[in-house]
TORKEVO-711115 format. One record per residue: x, y, z of N, C-alpha, C in turn. Coordinates in steps of 0.1 Angstrom, whole numbers, plus 5000, padded with zeros to 4 digits. Example, Ala and Ser with C-alpha at 12.3 -4.5 7.8 and 13.67 -1.06 7.14 Angstrom:
513249435078512349555078513249675078
512849785071513749895071512950005079
//
This chain:
484836186740484136286748484236416741
483136486741483136626735483636726745
484436816740485036916749483936996756
482737016751481737086757481237026770
481536896772481136826784481836886796
483036956794483737016805482937116813
481937176806481137286813480337226824
480037096824479137036834479836936843
481036886839481736786847482336846860
482136776871482836816883483336686890
484236706899484736586907483636526914
483436396913482336326920482536316935
483836336939484136326954483936456961
484236576955484236696962483436806954
482936786942482236876934483136996929
484436986929485237086924485437076908
485837186902486037186888487137086884
487037036872488036946867488837016855
490036986854490837036843491136926833
491336956821491436856810492836856805
493436736803494636716796494436616785
494536656773494236576761495536506756
495436376754496536296749496236266734
495036226730494636206717493236266714
493236336703491936406698491836386683
490536356679490336336665488936396661
488936476651487636536646486836606657
487536676666486836746677486436656689
486736536688486436436699487636406707
487636406720488736366729488636216730
489736146725489736006726490435956738
491536016742492335976753492836096761
492936086774493436196782493036176796
493136286804492836276818492036396823
491336376833490636486840491236496854
491536616858492236646871491436736880
491236686892490436766902491336876908
490836996908491637116913491737116928
490937036935490837046949491636926956
491236806952491836696959492836616951
493236666939494336616931494036476925
492736436925492336306919492436316904
492836206898492936206883492036096878
491236136868490336036862490636026847
490735896842491135876828490035886819
490435926806489435926795490035816786
489235716783489735606774488635576764
489035566751488035546741486935646741
487235766744486435886745485335876756
485635796766484635786777485435826790
484935926797485535966810485135866821
486035816828485735726839485835806852
484735846858484735926870484535846883
484835716882484835636894486035666902
486035666915487235686923488135566921
489435586921490435486918490235356926
489735376938489535256947488435166941
487635216932486535136926486935076913
488135096908488535036895488634886895
//
């Protein structure tokens, strides 16, 4: 995932801003990490540089 994507990503449940926590980054690409909703405290994983914005009940 490119860091610039954070400008347009919002929580799919409540449309609040997401914050980013990076675990692994390489060549400017976020490979692993999490996105955190500032409103409802939902956490979305980033795996293999793909953010998974499905609610956890849909995993």
